[in-house]
Every structure is written in C-alpha cells, then in structure tokens.
C-alpha positions in Angstrom: 0.0 0.0 0.0 2.9 2.4 0.7 4.1 1.8 -2.8 0.7 2.7 -4.2 0.7 6.0 -2.5 4.3 6.8 -3.3 3.5 6.1 -6.9 0.4 8.3 -6.8 2.3 11.2 -5.2 5.4 10.7 -7.4 3.9 12.6 -10.3 4.6 16.3 -10.9 1.0 17.3 -10.5 -0.8 17.3 -7.1 -3.1 14.3 -7.1 -5.8 16.1 -5.1 -4.8 19.6 -6.0 -3.2 22.3 -4.0 -6.4 23.9 -2.6 -7.8 22.8 0.8 -10.8 20.5 1.0 -13.9 22.6 1.0 -15.4 21.3 4.2 -12.1 21.4 6.0 -11.6 25.1 5.0 -15.2 26.0 6.0 -14.9 24.4 9.5 -11.3 25.6 10.2 -12.2 29.1 9.4 -14.7 29.0 12.3 -12.0 28.3 14.8 -9.3 30.5 16.4 -5.8 29.4 15.4 -4.0 26.9 17.6 -2.2 23.6 17.1 -3.6 21.2 14.6 -2.7 17.6 13.6 -3.5 16.4 10.1 -3.7 12.6 9.7 -2.5 10.9 6.6 -2.1 14.3 5.1 -0.7 13.4 1.6 0.6 16.3 -0.4 -0.1 18.9 2.3 -2.9 21.0 0.9 -4.8 21.1 4.2 -1.8 21.5 6.4 -0.5 24.4 4.3 -3.9 26.1 4.3 -4.0 25.8 8.1 -0.5 27.3 8.4 -1.6 30.2 6.1 -4.4 30.9 8.6 -2.0 31.1 11.5 -2.2 27.5 12.8 0.8 25.5 14.0 0.3 22.6 11.7 1.7 19.1 12.2 1.1 16.3 9.7 2.1 12.8 9.0 1.9 10.3 6.1 3.9 7.2 5.3 4.7 8.3 1.7 8.1 10.0 1.2 6.8 11.6 -2.0 3.8 13.0 -0.2 6.2 14.7 2.4 8.4 16.1 -0.3 5.5 17.7 -2.2 3.9 19.0 1.0 7.2 20.7 2.0 7.4 22.0 -1.6 3.9 23.4 -1.4 4.6 25.0 2.0 7.7 26.7 0.5 5.6 27.9 -2.4 3.0 29.4 0.0 5.8 30.8 2.3 4.7 29.0 5.4 6.2 26.3 7.6 4.7 22.9 8.6 5.9 20.0 10.7 5.6 16.9 8.5 6.6 13.4 9.7 7.1 10.4 7.4 5.5 7.7 9.6 2.3 5.8 10.4 -0.1 6.6 13.2 1.5 4.1 15.6 4.8 5.9 15.3 3.5 9.2 16.6 4.8 10.4 19.9 3.1 13.7 20.7 2.2 14.6 24.2 -1.4 13.7 25.2 -4.0 16.5 24.8 -1.5 18.7 22.9 -3.7 19.7 19.9 -6.6 22.1 19.5 -7.8 20.4 16.4 -7.4 17.1 14.4 -8.3 16.7 10.8 -9.1 13.5 9.0 -9.9 14.3 5.4 -10.4 11.1 3.4 -8.5 9.1 6.0 -10.3 5.7 5.8 -9.5 3.2 8.5 -10.9 -0.4 8.0 -13.4 -1.6 10.5 -10.9 -3.9 12.3 -8.7 -1.1 13.5 -11.0 1.9 13.3 -11.9 2.3 17.0 -8.3 1.8 18.0 -7.0 4.4 15.6 -9.7 7.0 16.4 -8.9 6.5 20.1 -5.2 6.9 19.5 -5.7 10.1 17.5 -8.2 11.6 19.9 -5.8 11.1 22.8 -3.8 13.9 21.3 -6.8 16.3 21.3 -7.4 18.8 24.1 -10.8 18.8 25.9 -12.8 21.3 23.9 -10.8 20.6 20.8 -12.3 19.9 17.4 -12.2 16.9 15.1 -12.9 17.8 11.4 -13.7 14.7 9.3 -14.8 14.2 5.7 -14.9 10.7 4.2 -16.9 8.6 1.8 -20.2 7.1 2.9 -21.4 3.5 2.1 -23.4 5.0 -0.8 -20.1 6.1 -2.4 -19.7 2.7 -4.1 -22.7 3.2 -6.4 -21.4 6.6 -7.5 -17.9 5.2 -7.9 -19.2 2.5 -10.2 -20.7 5.1 -12.5 -17.8 7.6 -12.1 -14.5 5.9 -11.4 -12.8 9.3 -11.5 -14.3 10.1 -8.1 -11.7 7.8 -6.5 -12.0 6.5 -3.0 -12.1 3.0 -1.4 -13.5 0.1 -3.3 -14.7 -1.8 -0.3 -17.5 -0.9 2.2 -15.1 -2.1 5.0 -13.4 1.3 4.7 -16.5 3.6 4.4 -18.1 5.8 7.1 -21.7 6.4 8.1 -23.3 8.9 10.5 -24.1 6.0 12.7 -20.4 5.0 12.8 -19.4 8.5 13.8 -22.0 8.6 16.6 -20.6 5.3 17.9 -16.9 6.2 17.7 -17.3 9.7 19.0 -19.8 9.0 21.8 -19.7 11.8 24.3 -18.5 14.4 21.8 -20.7 17.4 20.9 -21.5 17.4 17.2 -21.4 20.8 15.6 -22.0 19.1 12.2 -22.7 15.5 11.4 -24.4 14.6 8.1 -24.3 12.4 5.0 -24.4 14.6 2.0 -24.2 14.3 -1.8 -21.5 16.5 -3.1 -19.5 17.1 -6.3 -15.7 16.7 -5.8 -13.2 18.7 -7.8 -10.0 17.9 -6.1 -7.1 17.4 -8.6 -7.3 14.4 -10.9 -8.1 11.8 -8.3 -11.4 13.2 -6.7 -13.6 14.2 -9.6 -17.3 13.6 -9.7 -20.5 13.3 -7.7 -20.6 11.1 -4.6 -21.9 10.9 -1.0 -19.8 11.7 2.0 -20.0 12.0 5.8 -19.0 15.4 7.1 -18.4 15.8 10.8 -17.2 18.6 13.1 -17.2 17.2 16.7 -15.9 18.8 19.9 -14.2 16.7 22.7 -15.8 16.9 26.1 
C-alpha cells in the first residue's frame, strides 16, 4: 500500500490539487488558530492552508513523495509545517496537545477503526475539534458510475453517520451529516458522490 501512495504522489501534478478540502476550510475558518494535527495528510494541501491561517500545523503520512511535495507546497506558499514520514502508531506527541485534528479522506478499516480513532483523539485537548470528511457507504454506487471520483472500493473502509456517533460517543457534534457533493480535487477526486461530514468537539 505504501508503494501505491508513493506512486500516486510521485507525479509532478498534485493528485488532489493544491487547494484545501472545501469542508475542512469552512470548518477551520470558524476556529481560532492553535495547534492542529492532520492525519495521513498526503501532499499537504490542508496543512499548508492551516499554516496560512496562523495554525501551528503538524502532519504525517507514510509516503516519502507526499512529504516532499507537502514541503514544496509550504515553501511555495511561504509557510512552515511540521511533517513526519510515519504511520499513526509511530507518533509520539504529548497527550492532549492539539486544539484540532483533521481526517480528510482518511479511511481506516473496521478492524482497527476504533483503536485508531482513540489513538488520534488522545492527542486532542478537551474542547478541541475533530474535522472529518470521508466517503459514505453509498459512495460505491457513485464510484461504479464515475471511477474518477476515487476512494475506497470496499465498504469495509466507508463511514456512516451511525459509525461516527458510535466512535465519538460523548462528543458534541457541531456538524454531522451524510451529503451528496461534487468533488473537484485534482485528478483523483472528480465527480459526484456521497460523503460523511463531521465537526465534533471533545468533552
């Protein structure tokens, strides 16, 4: 899988574009700047936007090519980000050290989903925000008609509103919905599909 992502991010163009995800941008703009952690951040579009808005942005991904292009984008935008080449299990931040965590098309399979969400949210301060956008189970029917929309090809990786309520029990939901949208993110997210959008606040 690492080879797949290194190949995708090895091209000159940015696979998902240089602009931030629309929902991430909307929700981040509602928050005062602080420290943010971006999970499986890819080529850095969301981390760089956060840094442009005054956030201290940390990110990780296991793709060396992703890191290289994220740093390149940060230099282009004249901001600085902390980017680690690693997996979630390799992170060693202090507990409750971030004001926000973003998971933008970060799809954990069912078997490790609870564990990974718990690990990530251990880094979130009480009162901190989780911003998540991911493909819903209905994504597969859209994907069959429009392969250019990208995303997982197995429902084991897809998220529903019910999943989010279960995994983030006790959080306050500022936004939680399944919504049909049209993606225009680089060459790898193009077309109509259904997503889950969540902005949850840790108690």
